C-alpha positions in Angstrom: 19.8 8.0 -41.8 19.8 4.3 -40.8 16.6 2.7 -39.9 16.7 0.9 -36.5 14.9 -2.4 -36.0 12.4 -2.7 -33.2 12.8 -5.4 -30.6 9.8 -7.2 -32.1 11.5 -7.2 -35.6 14.6 -8.7 -34.1 12.5 -11.4 -32.4 10.7 -12.1 -35.8 14.1 -12.4 -37.5 15.4 -14.9 -34.9 12.2 -17.0 -35.1 12.3 -16.9 -38.9 15.9 -18.0 -38.9 15.3 -20.9 -36.6 12.3 -21.9 -38.8 13.9 -21.4 -42.3 17.7 -21.3 -42.1 18.6 -24.2 -39.8 22.2 -25.2 -40.2 21.3 -28.8 -39.4 18.4 -30.7 -37.9 19.7 -30.1 -34.4 19.0 -26.4 -34.6 20.8 -23.1 -35.0 23.8 -22.2 -32.9 24.1 -18.9 -31.0 26.9 -17.8 -33.3 24.8 -18.5 -36.4 21.9 -16.5 -34.9 24.2 -13.6 -34.0 25.3 -13.4 -37.6 21.8 -13.7 -39.1 20.2 -11.3 -36.6 23.2 -8.9 -36.6 23.2 -8.2 -32.9 25.6 -8.6 -30.0 26.1 -11.8 -28.0 24.8 -10.3 -24.8 21.7 -9.0 -26.4 20.9 -12.2 -28.2 21.5 -14.2 -25.1 18.9 -12.3 -23.2 16.4 -12.6 -26.1 17.0 -16.3 -26.5 16.5 -16.8 -22.7 13.2 -15.0 -22.9 12.0 -16.9 -26.1 12.8 -20.2 -24.5 11.1 -19.3 -21.2 8.0 -18.2 -23.2 8.0 -21.5 -25.1 8.6 -19.9 -28.5 12.0 -21.6 -29.0 13.3 -24.9 -27.8 16.9 -25.2 -26.5 18.6 -28.3 -27.6 21.9 -29.7 -26.3 23.8 -30.9 -29.3 27.2 -32.3 -28.8 27.9 -30.1 -25.8 26.7 -26.9 -27.3 23.3 -25.2 -27.2 21.3 -24.9 -30.3 17.8 -23.4 -30.8 14.8 -24.7 -32.8 11.4 -23.0 -33.2 8.5 -24.6 -31.3 5.0 -25.0 -32.6 3.9 -22.0 -30.5 6.8 -20.1 -32.0 5.5 -20.9 -35.5 2.1 -19.7 -34.5 3.5 -16.5 -33.0 5.6 -15.9 -36.1 2.6 -16.3 -38.4 0.6 -13.9 -36.3 3.5 -11.4 -36.3 3.6 -11.6 -40.1 -0.1 -11.1 -40.4 0.0 -8.1 -38.1 3.0 -6.5 -39.9 1.3 -7.0 -43.3 -1.8 -5.3 -41.8 0.2 -2.4 -40.4 2.1 -2.0 -43.7 -1.2 -1.8 -45.6 -2.3 1.1 -43.4 1.1 2.8 -43.3 1.6 2.1 -39.6 5.1 1.7 -38.2 5.7 -1.1 -35.6 
């Protein structure tokens, strides 16, 4: 049976993509993030809006289209997320 990703895992994937896999210096497009995160446009739109409002991502207007870059608080959040998931994995916890 397929294993479903948690909302937090999807957020981690989006933040990691904007940190590591930027298409260019302007940021990652919504289309690129949809492919990398493997979720629908409507779902990623809601998540991106939340991440921007919480200060974890920065929305950049690049040649008339929106792109997203990870912010410093987003980098700190992602590091804490990885620390927690490694801790949980060591104790066999599922998050």
